[in-house]
N, C-alpha and C positions, 0 to 999 in steps of 0.2 A: 612456408610465406613469411615465416620470421625477418628473413635477410632483405626484405623488403623494405622493412621499417629501419632495421638496424644498421644496415648499409649506409643510412646518410650521416651516421658517427665518423664514417671514414672520408677524408678530404680526397683521397684517390678514387674512391667509388663514386664521389659527387663528380671528379673529373672525367670519369669514363661515362656519366649520364650525361654531360655537357659535349662531349666528344660524339658520341652515339649520336645524339640530337641534332649537332650541327653538320656530321656527315650526311646522315640520313635527309636532311632537310635540303643540303648545298646539291644533291642528286636529283631530288625529287623537283625542285623547281623548275629547274630548266626543262623538263620534260611535260609539265602543265599543260603545255599547248598542244601537245599530241594526245587529243581528247579521244576517250573510248566511249563515255557516259558524260554530256555536258554538264560540268559545274560537281560531278561525283569522282568520277575517276578516269585517269588517263594511263598510257603506257608508263610503267614504273620499273624500271632496271635497278633502282633504288632499293627494290624489294627483297633484294638479297642480304642487305645489311642487318635487318632484323634478326636474321636466321644464324647468321654466322657470327652476329656481336653478341647474341644469347650465348652461345657456346663458349665466346671469349670472356664475357665481361658480366653473365650470370643477371643478377636482378638489373644493375645498372642498365641492362640494354633493354629491359621491358620498360622502364621510365624513358630511357633515352628513345625508344623508337614511337612512344606515345607522343612525347614532347616534339620530335623531329618532325611527325607526322602534322601537326597542328601547326608548328612554325611552317611548313609548307603548305596548308591550308591558307593561314594568314598572307604570305607573299606571294603566293600562288594566284590568289583571288577565288578559292574556292570554299572558304569560310562560311558556314553556314551552320544550322541546327544539326546536320548530320556529321558535324566534327565533333560532336560530343561521342558519338557512337564510333566514330573513325579514332579517336583517343582511346576508348577501351579496346578496340578490336585490335588495334597497333601495340597497345601493351600487351595483349594476348600473343601477337605474333611474335614479340620478342621474350617471351616467356616460357613458351612451349620448350623449346630447344635446350636447354640448360635442365630442365627437368626430367626430360624422356629421354636424353643422351646417356646410354649404359643401361638403362631399364628396360629395354625391348626383348630380354631371352635371346632368344634364338636369332632375331634380328640386330643383335647389339655385334659391335666387332670387338667389344671389351678391352679398348684402348682409346687414347685422347685423340681426337679427330684432327690430327696433323695431316693426315692424306698422303704418308709418304711409307706404312707399313700395312699389310693385311687390307690394301687400298679397296677391293672387292667388297668387301664387308662394310668397310667404312662408308662406300657409297651407298649400299644399300640402304645402312642405318641413317644416314644422312637424307637422303631422298623420303624416306618415311618420316621422318621429323618435319622435316621440309612441306610435306603434305598435310601434316595434322596441324603445322602452325598455321599455314595457307587456310585450311579449312577452319580452323579456329577462328582467325580475321576476319575471313569472310561471311562467317554465320553471324557472328556478332553485328558488324556494319550492315548486312543486308538485313536482318530482323529489325533494326534501329531506325534503318531508312525506309523500309516498308512500314512499321509502325506510323512514320511522320508522313506516309502518303506521297512519298517522293519518287519512289522506282519498286516495282515488284520485287520479292524476293529473289523469285526465279531468273530475273535478268542479271541482278548484281551477283547474287551468290555463287552464280557459274562464273562471272566475268571476274571477280576478286579472286577466287579459288585459282582459276588458270593463270592469271596474271599474275599472283604471288607464286605460285610454284615453278613456273616456266622460268622466272629471273634467278628464284634462289636455286634451282636443281641444276641450271647451267653455269652460272657464276660461282656458286656457293664453293665448291670443291675446290677450282683453280684459286679463288683469293685464301681460302683456308690454307693450302698448300703454300702460297707465296708469304703470308703474314703469321700464321700461327707459331711458328718457331721464332721470330722477331718478337711477338708479342711474349711468348712466354719467356725469353732470355730477359726481357724489360722487367719482368716480376709483374707485370698488368693483369694476368689471367685471375679471374676468379676467387680461384681455390687459392692462391697465393697471397691475395688482398684481405678477403676475410677471412675471421678467425673461426675456428671450428663452433664455439658454440652462438656465433651471429647465423650458421645455417640449420634450416629446418632439419629434424631427423624424423627418419623413417625406416622400420624393418625392411630389408629388401623385398620380401614378398609384397608389403604393402605399395612401396615405390615403382614395382612393377605394375600392381593391379591401378595405381594412378595414373600412370604413365600409358600403357592401354587405354585405360578408360576414358581419358581426355581426348588422345588420339579417336577414339572410334566413337566418342560424342559428338565430336565436332564434323565427321564425317557424315554420321547418319543426320546430324541437325542439318547438315547443306542439302543431304538427297532428300530427306522429309520436307525440307522447307521449299525446296524447288518444287515438289509434287504436289504439296499442298496449294501453294501459290498458283501451281497451274489448273486447279480442280475447284472452281466455285463451289461453295455449299459445302465443303469439307471442313474438317479441324481447322482453325484460325491457324494464321501463321505467329499471331500473338502468344497463344498457348503453348505452341511448340518451342517458339522462341523464349518463352519464361522458363519451361524444364529444362531447354538445354542450357542455358545461362547458368542456372542455380546447379545442375549438375557439373559445370565446368567449375565452379568456384568451389564446390564442396569438394572436388576431385583435385582442385589446385592445393587447397588446404592439407590435404591427404597426403600430397606428393612429397618426394624426397629426391636429392640430387646424389649423382654417384661420379660425377667428374671429379671431385675431390679426391676420391681415392685413384683413379685413371691416371692422373697427370703426374708423371714422373719426374 
């Protein structure tokens, strides 16, 4: 988690936050009219950007995704109390990818995500990360909006997870194939921008445990949240959400990134 703070010392990382936020918002806003749940969510092909930018820009993508979603709410007419949880959820959406890539053991390609070599394993790893990040984003937002009494977790948790994953899974590999070599040649990948001491350190075993933990917690949180939401009288989503959120934060602090080792 150290890099989420130390990155602000580098003007290039600040620029990448601005670029991520601007692109995300610019693609979100035109689709605000294609509503899925009025005032809450819409068709969002822009959901590909937090995942691929996470792999490219690391911590800058987390901040940029959070800010870009907030800008989209402001200019798209959907700003409201739920935007607070939208900010946090989209932060997670842009955070998970760079922490998980390379840390999934048998599901890892052990290569940088350029979608050019060992493509089969790169796709498997990318789709796993897209699912983990989508579920983390969905769980946080659905929990918060349910707490506010706006939309039940069961409705929003399912909608956001599917909406996020489809956009990322379909468009992500294509955009990575087209952009990764160019961003790398420009020296803007986060391993090229941040210094080693600015990145969180974690033993390989701990990094793998944290990566799998974040993914499993996110998916279980969504599944249990949907089940509890649809079963009156059961354990409340408030408790489930609080446990899930604390677990995600703890695992985020324990996590480590491996892309720095993989970028050749």
